[in-house]
MINU-713693 format. One line per field, with one value per residue: residue in one letter; chain; y, z, x of N, C-alpha, C in turn. Coordinates in nm, 2 decimals. Example, Ala and Ser with C-alpha at 12.3 -4.5 7.8 and 13.67 -1.06 7.14 Angstrom:
# MINU-713693
code = (A_S)
unit = (A_A)
nY = (-0.57_-0.22)
nZ = (0.78_0.71)
nX = (1.32_1.28)
caY = (-0.45_-0.11)
caZ = (0.78_0.71)
caX = (1.23_1.37)
cY = (-0.33_0.00)
cZ = (0.78_0.79)
cX = (1.32_1.29)
***
This chain:
# MINU-713693
code = (M_Q_S_V_K_F_Q_Q_K_I_Y_Q_E_N_L_I_L_K_K_I_L_M_V_T_V_I_D_P_A_D_P_N_D_P_L_N_N_L_N_T_K_Q_A_S_R_P_V_I_Y_L_Q_S_A_N_R_E_L_E_S_N_P_G_I_K_S_M_L_E_R_K_T_L_F_D_T_I_F_S_D_M_L_A_Q_P_N_T_Q_G_Y_A_Y_L_L_E_C_F_T_N_Y_L_D_E_K_D_K_A_V_N_K_E_P_Q_I_Q_E_M_M_N_F_L_K_E_M_T_L_N_Y_A_S_L_L_A_L_N_P_D_I_Y_P_M_T_L_P)
unit = (A_A_A_A_A_A_A_A_A_A_A_A_A_A_A_A_A_A_A_A_A_A_A_A_A_A_A_A_A_A_A_A_A_A_A_A_A_A_A_A_A_A_A_A_A_A_A_A_A_A_A_A_A_A_A_A_A_A_A_A_A_A_A_A_A_A_A_A_A_A_A_A_A_A_A_A_A_A_A_A_A_A_A_A_A_A_A_A_A_A_A_A_A_A_A_A_A_A_A_A_A_A_A_A_A_A_A_A_A_A_A_A_A_A_A_A_A_A_A_A_A_A_A_A_A_A_A_A_A_A_A_A_A_A_A_A_A_A_A_A_A_A_A)
nY = (1.92_1.98_1.89_1.68_1.79_1.55_1.43_1.47_1.27_1.04_1.12_1.04_0.76_0.71_0.75_0.51_0.35_0.36_0.27_0.03_-0.09_0.01_0.17_0.46_0.62_0.90_1.15_1.22_1.51_1.64_1.90_1.91_1.74_1.73_1.53_1.47_1.50_1.35_1.21_0.88_0.48_0.30_0.01_-0.27_-0.14_0.12_0.35_0.30_0.53_0.47_0.52_0.42_0.34_0.62_0.72_0.59_0.66_0.94_0.97_0.92_1.12_1.22_1.04_0.95_0.77_0.55_0.29_0.31_0.22_-0.09_-0.21_-0.06_-0.13_-0.37_-0.33_-0.18_-0.37_-0.60_-0.42_-0.37_-0.67_-0.72_-0.56_-0.50_-0.74_-0.79_-1.00_-1.19_-1.35_-1.25_-0.99_-0.94_-1.07_-0.86_-0.67_-0.79_-0.79_-0.54_-0.46_-0.57_-0.42_-0.18_-0.21_-0.16_0.08_0.39_0.59_0.46_0.38_0.46_0.42_0.41_0.39_0.16_-0.03_0.01_-0.07_-0.35_-0.43_-0.42_-0.63_-0.84_-0.84_-0.87_-1.11_-1.26_-1.26_-1.40_-1.62_-1.67_-1.68_-1.90_-2.10_-2.05_-1.98_-1.90_-1.71_-1.42_-1.30_-1.39_-1.47_-1.58_-1.60)
nZ = (-2.53_-2.26_-1.89_-1.71_-1.38_-1.10_-0.80_-0.48_-0.35_-0.56_-0.72_-0.46_-0.44_-0.66_-0.63_-0.45_-0.64_-0.79_-0.65_-0.57_-0.78_-0.98_-1.19_-1.34_-1.38_-1.41_-1.61_-1.62_-1.71_-1.59_-1.48_-1.25_-1.05_-0.71_-0.60_-0.78_-0.83_-0.58_-0.41_-0.50_-0.39_-0.63_-0.79_-0.97_-1.22_-1.43_-1.34_-1.53_-1.75_-1.85_-2.07_-2.17_-1.90_-1.86_-2.01_-1.92_-1.70_-1.70_-1.85_-1.67_-1.50_-1.26_-1.07_-0.74_-0.61_-0.71_-0.68_-0.76_-1.00_-1.11_-1.27_-1.41_-1.29_-1.41_-1.63_-1.60_-1.51_-1.75_-1.94_-1.82_-1.80_-2.08_-2.17_-2.38_-2.35_-2.07_-1.81_-1.67_-1.41_-1.25_-1.28_-1.11_-0.90_-0.80_-0.76_-0.55_-0.37_-0.31_-0.22_0.03_0.16_0.15_0.30_0.60_0.64_0.81_0.69_0.52_0.65_0.66_0.64_0.39_0.24_0.29_0.21_-0.07_-0.10_-0.02_-0.20_-0.44_-0.38_-0.34_-0.64_-0.77_-0.67_-0.78_-1.09_-1.08_-1.00_-1.25_-1.44_-1.37_-1.47_-1.71_-1.90_-2.13_-2.19_-2.14_-2.39_-2.32_-2.03_-1.84_-1.65)
nX = (-0.35_-0.59_-0.52_-0.67_-0.82_-0.80_-0.94_-0.81_-0.75_-0.72_-0.51_-0.30_-0.35_-0.22_0.04_0.09_0.04_0.26_0.47_0.45_0.35_0.47_0.44_0.24_-0.09_-0.15_-0.05_0.28_0.34_0.17_0.03_-0.12_-0.07_0.02_0.18_0.38_0.65_0.72_1.00_1.01_1.09_1.24_1.24_1.39_1.32_1.21_0.89_0.64_0.39_0.09_-0.14_-0.32_-0.48_-0.51_-0.65_-0.91_-0.93_-0.94_-1.21_-1.43_-1.44_-1.60_-1.54_-1.43_-1.25_-1.00_-1.09_-1.33_-1.37_-1.27_-1.24_-1.03_-0.79_-0.77_-0.68_-0.44_-0.27_-0.31_-0.21_0.11_0.19_0.15_0.37_0.67_0.94_0.91_0.86_0.66_0.59_0.81_0.77_0.52_0.59_0.78_0.59_0.43_0.65_0.74_0.46_0.48_0.71_0.60_0.34_0.37_0.45_0.41_0.29_0.10_-0.10_-0.36_-0.69_-0.83_-0.60_-0.51_-0.71_-0.66_-0.40_-0.45_-0.62_-0.48_-0.27_-0.41_-0.52_-0.27_-0.18_-0.41_-0.35_-0.12_-0.17_-0.39_-0.16_-0.04_-0.23_-0.30_-0.01_0.05_-0.06_-0.01_0.25_0.61_0.65_0.77_1.07)
caY = (1.89_2.01_1.78_1.65_1.79_1.45_1.46_1.44_1.10_0.97_1.16_0.97_0.62_0.72_0.72_0.36_0.25_0.39_0.23_-0.14_-0.14_0.08_0.24_0.56_0.65_1.01_1.19_1.24_1.61_1.70_2.02_1.94_1.67_1.78_1.45_1.40_1.52_1.31_1.09_0.72_0.39_0.22_-0.13_-0.23_-0.09_0.28_0.38_0.37_0.59_0.38_0.61_0.34_0.34_0.72_0.75_0.51_0.73_1.04_0.91_0.89_1.22_1.23_0.94_0.98_0.71_0.46_0.13_0.25_0.18_-0.20_-0.25_0.02_-0.26_-0.50_-0.23_-0.17_-0.55_-0.65_-0.37_-0.41_-0.78_-0.73_-0.47_-0.59_-0.78_-0.84_-1.14_-1.18_-1.36_-1.16_-0.88_-1.00_-1.11_-0.75_-0.62_-0.84_-0.75_-0.40_-0.44_-0.59_-0.33_-0.06_-0.23_-0.17_0.22_0.47_0.69_0.37_0.33_0.53_0.30_0.42_0.34_0.00_-0.08_0.04_-0.15_-0.50_-0.42_-0.43_-0.75_-0.93_-0.88_-0.94_-1.31_-1.31_-1.23_-1.46_-1.74_-1.67_-1.72_-2.02_-2.18_-2.03_-1.98_-1.83_-1.58_-1.30_-1.28_-1.38_-1.48_-1.72_-1.56)
caZ = (-2.45_-2.10_-1.83_-1.63_-1.24_-1.03_-0.65_-0.41_-0.36_-0.68_-0.68_-0.34_-0.51_-0.80_-0.57_-0.43_-0.79_-0.84_-0.53_-0.58_-0.95_-1.10_-1.33_-1.30_-1.47_-1.44_-1.70_-1.54_-1.68_-1.53_-1.33_-1.13_-0.95_-0.61_-0.55_-0.92_-0.78_-0.45_-0.44_-0.44_-0.36_-0.74_-0.78_-1.07_-1.33_-1.39_-1.35_-1.68_-1.75_-1.90_-2.17_-2.19_-1.78_-1.79_-2.08_-1.90_-1.56_-1.78_-1.91_-1.54_-1.40_-1.11_-0.95_-0.60_-0.59_-0.85_-0.65_-0.79_-1.13_-1.04_-1.42_-1.41_-1.25_-1.52_-1.77_-1.56_-1.50_-1.83_-2.01_-1.79_-1.85_-2.26_-2.22_-2.43_-2.24_-1.95_-1.73_-1.59_-1.27_-1.20_-1.22_-1.02_-0.76_-0.76_-0.71_-0.41_-0.25_-0.29_-0.14_0.16_0.17_0.18_0.40_0.75_0.69_0.92_0.58_0.45_0.76_0.63_0.59_0.20_0.15_0.30_0.13_-0.20_-0.11_-0.03_-0.33_-0.51_-0.35_-0.45_-0.80_-0.79_-0.66_-0.93_-1.22_-1.07_-1.07_-1.39_-1.53_-1.35_-1.52_-1.85_-1.92_-2.28_-2.22_-2.16_-2.40_-2.21_-1.90_-1.78_-1.67)
caX = (-0.48_-0.55_-0.55_-0.81_-0.75_-0.88_-0.98_-0.64_-0.71_-0.68_-0.32_-0.27_-0.34_-0.15_0.14_0.08_0.05_0.40_0.56_0.40_0.33_0.59_0.31_0.14_-0.21_-0.15_0.05_0.38_0.35_0.04_0.10_-0.22_-0.01_0.08_0.28_0.46_0.80_0.78_1.09_0.98_1.19_1.21_1.32_1.53_1.28_1.17_0.75_0.58_0.31_-0.02_-0.21_-0.51_-0.56_-0.51_-0.75_-1.04_-0.99_-0.99_-1.35_-1.48_-1.41_-1.66_-1.48_-1.36_-1.13_-0.99_-1.13_-1.44_-1.34_-1.19_-1.22_-0.91_-0.70_-0.73_-0.66_-0.33_-0.20_-0.26_-0.11_0.21_0.20_0.18_0.46_0.75_1.03_0.83_0.87_0.54_0.59_0.94_0.74_0.45_0.70_0.88_0.51_0.43_0.80_0.67_0.32_0.53_0.78_0.53_0.24_0.38_0.48_0.30_0.21_0.05_-0.18_-0.50_-0.77_-0.82_-0.47_-0.48_-0.80_-0.59_-0.29_-0.50_-0.71_-0.35_-0.21_-0.56_-0.50_-0.14_-0.21_-0.48_-0.27_-0.02_-0.27_-0.41_0.01_0.01_-0.32_-0.26_0.13_0.09_-0.17_0.11_0.42_0.74_0.54_0.84_1.21)
cY = (1.92_1.87_1.75_1.71_1.64_1.52_1.41_1.29_1.02_1.03_1.03_0.82_0.62_0.69_0.57_0.29_0.26_0.34_0.12_-0.15_-0.11_0.12_0.40_0.59_0.77_1.07_1.27_1.39_1.72_1.78_2.03_1.85_1.70_1.66_1.39_1.40_1.46_1.20_0.95_0.62_0.30_0.13_-0.10_-0.18_0.04_0.26_0.41_0.42_0.49_0.46_0.54_0.36_0.49_0.79_0.72_0.60_0.91_1.06_0.92_1.00_1.27_1.12_0.99_0.88_0.59_0.32_0.15_0.22_0.04_-0.24_-0.18_-0.11_-0.35_-0.44_-0.23_-0.30_-0.58_-0.59_-0.37_-0.56_-0.81_-0.64_-0.54_-0.61_-0.81_-0.95_-1.19_-1.21_-1.30_-1.02_-0.85_-1.00_-0.95_-0.67_-0.66_-0.80_-0.62_-0.37_-0.45_-0.51_-0.20_-0.08_-0.18_0.03_0.32_0.56_0.63_0.32_0.37_0.40_0.29_0.35_0.20_-0.06_-0.08_-0.10_-0.35_-0.55_-0.47_-0.57_-0.85_-0.96_-0.90_-1.08_-1.35_-1.34_-1.32_-1.63_-1.78_-1.70_-1.84_-2.12_-2.18_-1.95_-1.87_-1.71_-1.44_-1.37_-1.29_-1.36_-1.52_-1.63_-1.62)
cZ = (-2.32_-2.02_-1.72_-1.49_-1.19_-0.88_-0.61_-0.37_-0.44_-0.70_-0.57_-0.41_-0.62_-0.75_-0.51_-0.56_-0.81_-0.73_-0.52_-0.71_-1.06_-1.22_-1.26_-1.43_-1.47_-1.52_-1.60_-1.56_-1.63_-1.46_-1.23_-1.02_-0.84_-0.57_-0.69_-0.86_-0.67_-0.47_-0.40_-0.49_-0.52_-0.74_-0.90_-1.17_-1.28_-1.39_-1.51_-1.63_-1.86_-1.94_-2.13_-2.06_-1.80_-1.88_-1.97_-1.78_-1.59_-1.81_-1.80_-1.46_-1.26_-1.00_-0.81_-0.54_-0.67_-0.80_-0.67_-0.93_-1.14_-1.17_-1.46_-1.39_-1.34_-1.61_-1.74_-1.57_-1.65_-1.94_-1.95_-1.83_-1.99_-2.27_-2.28_-2.33_-2.09_-1.92_-1.66_-1.44_-1.19_-1.18_-1.10_-0.89_-0.72_-0.70_-0.55_-0.31_-0.21_-0.19_0.03_0.20_0.24_0.27_0.56_0.81_0.75_0.81_0.53_0.57_0.74_0.55_0.45_0.15_0.16_0.24_-0.04_-0.17_-0.04_-0.11_-0.46_-0.50_-0.40_-0.56_-0.82_-0.75_-0.73_-1.02_-1.18_-1.09_-1.19_-1.45_-1.50_-1.44_-1.66_-1.91_-2.04_-2.35_-2.22_-2.25_-2.28_-2.04_-1.81_-1.75_-1.76)
cX = (-0.44_-0.58_-0.64_-0.79_-0.83_-0.87_-0.80_-0.62_-0.68_-0.51_-0.25_-0.24_-0.29_-0.05_0.16_0.08_0.21_0.50_0.52_0.40_0.40_0.52_0.27_0.03_-0.23_-0.04_0.17_0.45_0.25_0.07_-0.03_-0.19_0.05_0.21_0.40_0.58_0.82_0.86_1.00_1.05_1.16_1.29_1.41_1.48_1.21_1.02_0.73_0.45_0.22_-0.11_-0.38_-0.51_-0.58_-0.64_-0.91_-1.07_-0.99_-1.20_-1.47_-1.47_-1.48_-1.59_-1.42_-1.27_-1.10_-1.08_-1.27_-1.47_-1.23_-1.16_-1.04_-0.76_-0.64_-0.71_-0.47_-0.22_-0.19_-0.20_0.07_0.22_0.27_0.31_0.57_0.88_1.00_0.85_0.78_0.53_0.69_0.86_0.60_0.48_0.74_0.72_0.42_0.51_0.74_0.59_0.41_0.63_0.74_0.40_0.23_0.41_0.38_0.22_0.09_-0.07_-0.33_-0.59_-0.83_-0.73_-0.46_-0.58_-0.76_-0.49_-0.35_-0.56_-0.54_-0.28_-0.31_-0.54_-0.35_-0.16_-0.26_-0.45_-0.19_-0.08_-0.32_-0.29_0.02_-0.09_-0.30_-0.14_0.15_-0.01_-0.12_0.21_0.52_0.72_0.71_0.98_1.29)
***
């Protein structure tokens, strides 16, 4: 299957997803991704490729930013929290800690990147609230 070539901004946003959420929505074997081999600091877990989010992104090839498809982020968070052996609160805390580590770096000061990072912070807090109110919504949410 031929991979879809995305706008450059999508690849930059995917790098932010790798750094903060430890996920990628672009196939790791995608030859069009110029940032694929860029070294990212990984926390205690590897980056996970989410095919369902990739399919959602590929079904909208005209978008210029992932923020145009906010439902994509629901797919990302839902898929990650439903992963086997994922402890929801621990994962969300790690995402928030990664956000704090990345937010002040000069490379992330571009307004579009800041918008993406702030949205990820909001989504992380929203999902933490969701887990607090409905702890059995995702399996294995407690450490």
